[in-house]
C-alpha positions as CSV (number, residue, x, y, z in Angstrom):
1,M,0.0,0.1,0.2
2,E,1.1,3.4,-1.1
3,N,-0.2,6.6,-0.5
4,L,0.4,8.8,-4.1
5,A,0.2,12.8,-3.6
6,I,-0.4,14.5,-6.9
7,V,-0.2,18.3,-6.8
8,D,-2.2,19.9,-10.2
9,L,-1.4,23.3,-10.3
10,G,-3.6,25.1,-12.8
11,S,-3.7,28.3,-14.2
12,N,-6.8,29.1,-12.4
13,S,-6.7,27.4,-9.1
14,A,-4.1,24.3,-7.4
15,R,-5.2,21.1,-6.0
16,L,-4.5,18.8,-4.0
17,A,-5.4,14.9,-4.4
18,I,-4.2,12.2,-1.9
19,T,-4.4,8.9,-3.8
20,R,-4.6,5.0,-1.9
21,I,-3.2,2.6,-3.5
22,N,-3.4,-1.1,-2.8
23,D,-1.1,-3.9,-3.8
24,N,-3.7,-5.2,-5.9
25,G,-3.8,-1.8,-8.2
26,T,-7.3,-0.8,-6.8
27,F,-7.5,2.7,-5.3
28,H,-9.8,5.6,-4.1
29,E,-9.0,9.1,-3.2
30,I,-8.7,9.4,0.8
31,K,-7.9,13.3,0.4
32,R,-8.9,16.8,-1.6
33,V,-8.1,20.2,-1.4
34,K,-8.4,23.3,-3.6
35,E,-7.3,26.6,-3.5
36,N,-8.2,30.0,-5.8
37,T,-4.4,31.2,-6.9
38,R,-5.5,32.4,-10.3
39,L,-1.8,32.1,-11.0
40,S,-2.6,33.1,-14.7
41,E,-3.9,36.5,-13.8
42,G,-2.8,39.4,-15.5
43,M,0.2,37.5,-17.8
44,G,-1.3,39.6,-20.5
45,A,0.0,39.2,-24.1
46,E,3.3,39.7,-22.3
47,K,2.8,36.1,-20.8
48,I,4.9,37.0,-17.6
49,L,3.9,35.6,-14.1
50,Q,2.7,38.6,-11.7
51,P,4.4,38.4,-8.4
52,K,0.8,38.7,-6.2
53,A,-0.1,35.6,-8.4
54,M,3.0,33.3,-7.9
55,N,3.4,34.6,-4.1
56,H,-0.3,33.2,-3.6
57,T,0.4,29.8,-5.5
58,I,4.0,29.5,-3.3
59,A,1.7,29.7,0.1
60,A,-0.9,27.4,-0.7
61,L,2.0,24.9,-2.3
62,K,3.6,24.8,1.0
63,R,0.0,24.2,3.2
64,F,-0.5,21.9,0.1
65,K,3.4,19.7,1.6
66,K,2.6,20.5,5.4
67,I,-0.4,17.9,4.9
68,Y,0.9,15.3,2.6
69,D,3.7,14.7,4.6
70,H,2.0,13.8,7.5
71,Y,1.3,10.7,5.4
72,Q,3.6,7.4,5.3
73,H,4.8,5.8,1.9
74,V,3.7,8.9,0.0
75,Q,4.9,9.4,-3.8
76,V,4.6,13.1,-4.7
77,V,3.8,13.8,-8.4
78,A,3.7,17.9,-8.8
79,I,2.6,18.8,-12.5
80,T,1.7,22.7,-13.7
81,T,-0.1,23.4,-17.2
82,A,-1.1,26.2,-19.4
83,A,0.0,29.4,-17.6
84,V,3.3,27.9,-16.3
85,R,3.5,26.5,-20.2
86,Q,3.3,29.8,-21.6
87,A,5.4,32.4,-19.0
88,K,8.0,33.8,-20.8
89,N,9.7,33.5,-16.5
90,Q,8.9,30.0,-16.5
91,K,11.9,29.5,-15.5
92,E,12.3,31.5,-12.8
93,F,9.2,30.7,-11.0
94,L,9.7,26.9,-10.9
95,E,13.5,27.6,-9.2
96,R,11.3,29.8,-6.6
97,V,9.1,26.8,-6.4
98,R,11.4,24.4,-5.7
99,Q,13.7,26.6,-3.2
100,E,10.7,27.9,-1.1
101,T,8.6,24.3,-1.5
102,G,11.3,21.6,-2.1
103,I,8.7,20.7,-5.1
104,K,10.0,20.0,-8.6
105,L,6.9,20.7,-10.8
106,R,6.5,18.9,-14.0
107,V,5.8,21.5,-17.0
108,L,2.7,19.2,-19.3
109,S,3.2,19.8,-23.0
110,G,0.0,20.7,-24.4
111,R,-0.1,17.5,-26.1
112,Q,0.6,15.5,-22.2
113,E,-2.2,17.5,-20.8
114,A,-5.2,16.2,-23.4
115,Y,-3.6,12.8,-23.3
116,Y,-4.2,12.4,-19.8
117,D,-7.6,14.2,-20.1
118,Y,-8.1,11.1,-22.3
119,L,-7.3,8.5,-20.3
120,G,-9.1,9.8,-16.9
121,V,-11.9,10.2,-19.0
122,V,-12.4,6.4,-20.8
123,R,-11.8,5.0,-17.4
124,T,-14.4,5.9,-16.1
125,L,-17.1,7.0,-18.6
126,K,-18.5,4.1,-20.6
127,L,-18.4,6.0,-24.2
128,D,-17.1,4.2,-27.5
129,H,-17.2,7.8,-29.1
130,C,-16.6,11.6,-27.7
131,L,-15.0,14.9,-28.3
132,I,-13.6,16.0,-25.1
133,L,-13.1,19.7,-24.0
134,D,-11.3,20.8,-21.0
135,V,-11.7,24.2,-20.6
136,G,-8.9,25.5,-17.7
137,G,-8.1,29.0,-16.9
138,A,-5.4,29.9,-20.0
139,S,-5.7,26.6,-22.2
140,C,-8.5,24.3,-23.5
141,E,-7.8,21.1,-24.5
142,L,-9.8,19.1,-27.3
143,V,-9.7,15.3,-28.3
144,L,-11.4,13.4,-30.9
145,V,-12.5,9.4,-29.1
146,Q,-13.5,6.7,-31.5
147,H,-13.6,3.2,-30.6
148,R,-12.9,4.2,-27.6
149,K,-8.9,5.6,-28.5
150,A,-7.6,8.7,-29.2
151,R,-7.6,9.9,-32.8
152,D,-6.7,13.2,-32.8
153,M,-5.6,15.8,-30.0
154,I,-4.9,19.0,-29.6
155,S,-4.4,22.2,-26.7
156,L,-5.8,25.5,-27.7
157,P,-3.7,28.5,-25.7
158,F,-7.2,30.4,-24.1
159,G,-9.4,29.5,-21.3
160,A,-11.7,31.2,-19.1
161,V,-9.1,33.9,-17.3
162,N,-7.2,35.0,-20.4
163,I,-10.3,34.7,-22.3
164,S,-12.3,36.9,-19.7
165,E,-9.7,39.2,-19.0
166,Q,-8.3,40.0,-23.5
167,F,-12.0,40.5,-24.0
168,H,-13.5,42.3,-20.4
169,L,-15.9,39.8,-20.0
170,G,-15.8,40.0,-16.3
171,G,-18.1,42.4,-15.2
172,F,-21.2,43.7,-17.7
173,V,-20.1,42.5,-21.3
174,R,-20.7,44.5,-24.2
175,A,-21.8,43.1,-27.2
176,A,-18.8,44.0,-29.2
177,E,-16.4,42.5,-27.4
178,L,-18.4,39.4,-27.1
179,F,-18.8,38.8,-31.0
180,R,-14.5,39.6,-30.8
181,A,-14.4,36.9,-28.2
182,Q,-16.6,34.2,-29.8
183,T,-15.2,35.5,-34.0
184,M,-11.5,34.3,-32.2
185,V,-12.4,31.0,-30.7
186,T,-14.9,30.3,-33.6
187,Q,-11.4,31.2,-36.0
188,R,-9.2,28.7,-33.6
189,Y,-12.1,26.0,-34.1
190,N,-11.6,27.0,-38.0
191,K,-8.2,26.1,-38.1
192,I,-8.3,22.1,-36.8
193,P,-9.6,20.0,-39.9
194,W,-10.6,17.0,-37.8
195,L,-12.7,18.7,-36.0
196,R,-15.8,18.3,-38.8
197,Y,-15.4,14.5,-37.7
198,A,-16.7,15.2,-33.9
199,N,-20.2,17.3,-35.0
200,R,-22.3,14.3,-34.1
201,V,-20.8,12.9,-31.2
202,P,-21.7,14.1,-27.6
203,I,-19.3,17.1,-25.7
204,V,-17.8,15.5,-22.4
205,L,-16.6,18.2,-20.5
206,L,-13.9,19.0,-17.9
207,G,-12.2,21.7,-15.8
208,G,-13.6,24.3,-12.8
209,A,-16.0,26.1,-15.1
210,S,-17.6,23.2,-16.6
211,R,-18.3,21.8,-13.1
212,T,-19.9,25.2,-12.2
213,L,-22.2,25.1,-15.3
214,A,-23.1,21.3,-13.4
215,R,-23.5,22.7,-10.4
216,M,-25.8,25.2,-11.4
217,S,-28.1,23.1,-13.2
218,K,-28.0,20.3,-10.5
219,T,-29.5,23.3,-8.3
220,R,-31.4,24.6,-10.3
221,R,-33.5,21.5,-10.9
222,H,-33.0,19.9,-7.6
223,S,-30.9,17.4,-9.0
224,K,-30.7,14.4,-6.8
225,H,-28.1,12.9,-9.6
226,H,-24.6,12.0,-6.6
227,G,-21.9,14.4,-7.7
228,I,-21.0,15.5,-11.4
229,H,-19.5,12.6,-13.2
230,G,-21.9,11.5,-16.4
231,Y,-24.2,14.4,-15.0
232,R,-26.0,15.0,-18.9
233,L,-27.3,18.8,-20.2
234,T,-28.7,19.1,-23.8
235,S,-27.8,22.1,-25.7
236,R,-30.8,24.3,-25.2
237,V,-30.2,24.0,-21.0
238,V,-26.8,25.1,-22.3
239,Y,-27.5,28.2,-24.2
240,A,-30.4,29.4,-21.5
241,T,-27.5,29.2,-18.8
242,Y,-25.2,31.3,-21.2
243,R,-28.4,33.9,-22.4
244,E,-28.9,34.3,-17.7
245,L,-25.1,35.2,-17.4
246,L,-25.3,37.8,-20.2
247,S,-28.2,39.2,-19.0
248,K,-26.5,40.0,-15.3
249,N,-23.8,42.1,-14.1
250,L,-20.7,40.5,-12.0
251,A,-22.8,41.6,-8.7
252,Q,-25.7,39.4,-9.6
253,R,-24.1,36.3,-11.1
254,K,-22.7,36.2,-7.9
255,K,-26.0,35.8,-6.1
256,I,-26.9,32.9,-8.7
257,P,-27.3,29.6,-7.1
258,G,-24.8,27.0,-7.8
259,L,-22.0,29.6,-9.1
260,E,-19.1,30.5,-6.6
261,S,-18.4,34.2,-6.5
262,D,-15.0,33.8,-7.0
263,R,-16.0,32.2,-10.4
264,A,-18.8,34.8,-11.7
265,D,-16.0,36.9,-13.5
266,I,-14.6,34.4,-15.4
267,M,-18.1,32.4,-15.9
268,I,-19.0,33.9,-19.4
269,G,-15.0,33.7,-20.9
270,G,-14.9,29.7,-19.1
271,M,-18.5,29.1,-21.2
272,L,-17.6,30.7,-24.5
273,P,-15.4,27.5,-25.7
274,L,-18.4,24.8,-25.1
275,I,-21.0,27.7,-26.5
276,C,-18.5,27.8,-29.8
277,L,-18.6,24.1,-30.4
278,L,-22.5,23.3,-29.7
279,Q,-23.0,25.8,-32.2
280,R,-21.1,23.7,-34.6
281,N,-22.0,20.0,-33.3
282,S,-25.7,18.8,-34.0
283,D,-25.7,15.9,-31.6
284,G,-26.4,18.4,-28.8
285,R,-25.8,16.1,-26.0
286,V,-23.4,17.3,-22.8
287,I,-22.1,15.3,-20.2
288,F,-19.6,16.0,-17.4
289,S,-16.7,14.2,-16.4
290,E,-14.8,14.5,-12.9
291,S,-12.2,12.2,-14.1
292,G,-9.7,14.2,-16.2
293,V,-5.9,14.9,-15.8
294,R,-5.4,13.7,-12.1
295,E,-7.0,10.4,-13.0
296,G,-5.2,10.1,-15.8
297,I,-1.8,10.2,-14.6
298,I,-2.8,7.3,-11.8
299,T,-3.7,5.2,-14.4
300,E,-0.5,5.6,-15.8
301,Y,1.0,5.6,-12.3
302,I,-0.6,2.2,-11.5
303,K,0.3,1.0,-15.1
304,K,4.3,1.8,-15.1
305,R,3.8,0.4,-11.2
306,G,2.6,-2.7,-12.2
307,L,5.4,-3.4,-15.2
308,Q,8.2,-2.2,-13.2
309,E,6.8,-4.8,-10.7
310,E,6.0,-7.6,-13.6
311,N,9.9,-7.2,-14.3
312,S,11.2,-7.2,-11.1
313,D,9.8,-10.8,-10.9
314,E,12.1,-12.2,-13.8
């Protein structure tokens, strides 16, 4: 038995998930912690991590370390994604993290992030064909799944935080800015040739904004569905939620049931990649997944550990 601590440093939040792995390969999560760090906030077109965001993030990582240090037989896997991947001061930040916390962060490429999303989804959802969309703070990952295999995948450099900042979608939304944002996303989608094969498959949603969308819907419906994994919506319901968000200012959005107040300013930007996909998707089904990068890493870790054990027995 061992405990696998995954530190997942995203563009909008930092997460710690501790999973107990049994000798027979089964596993279950025993601890989960999330902190909103907004690491990508203020990066702008220069793509420079800002001192305030870095300080908040490093403080959160120190608290994570105190938590997992209490566990025995712990293995630590620390990853980071789009904000650090895009940052021009990436090396300085990684060195600060290493010196101040002892944590060595592995910077995932966009393709690696998409692949781990795929592993996490296919392990837990029984879907032969789908399009995976992971909306993060500073990137979106898309994976076309056919016959449970990843046919194509891509990472795009926009997400809930940087779309909201670039097009001023946090407060009162001006029509011209919204049009500019939708045009940018749609043009990027139009440059992906294999997306034409994904117009009649359900969209599997991952990411913080996606989880919030599911919670908003469940709260409104008084749904008894346990958790959000496997929860489903139609495009009609998604569009109605989007219209509601656009009809309110920031203060009003913060009062919407199911919408965390600290996510209200990035929710429109976070939904935009999904809205633009649905407008070109004739299937109309949206399925939520709580299994993504972290679960993909666990799956890979257990597989590698099993191979190592097999090799050691030879």
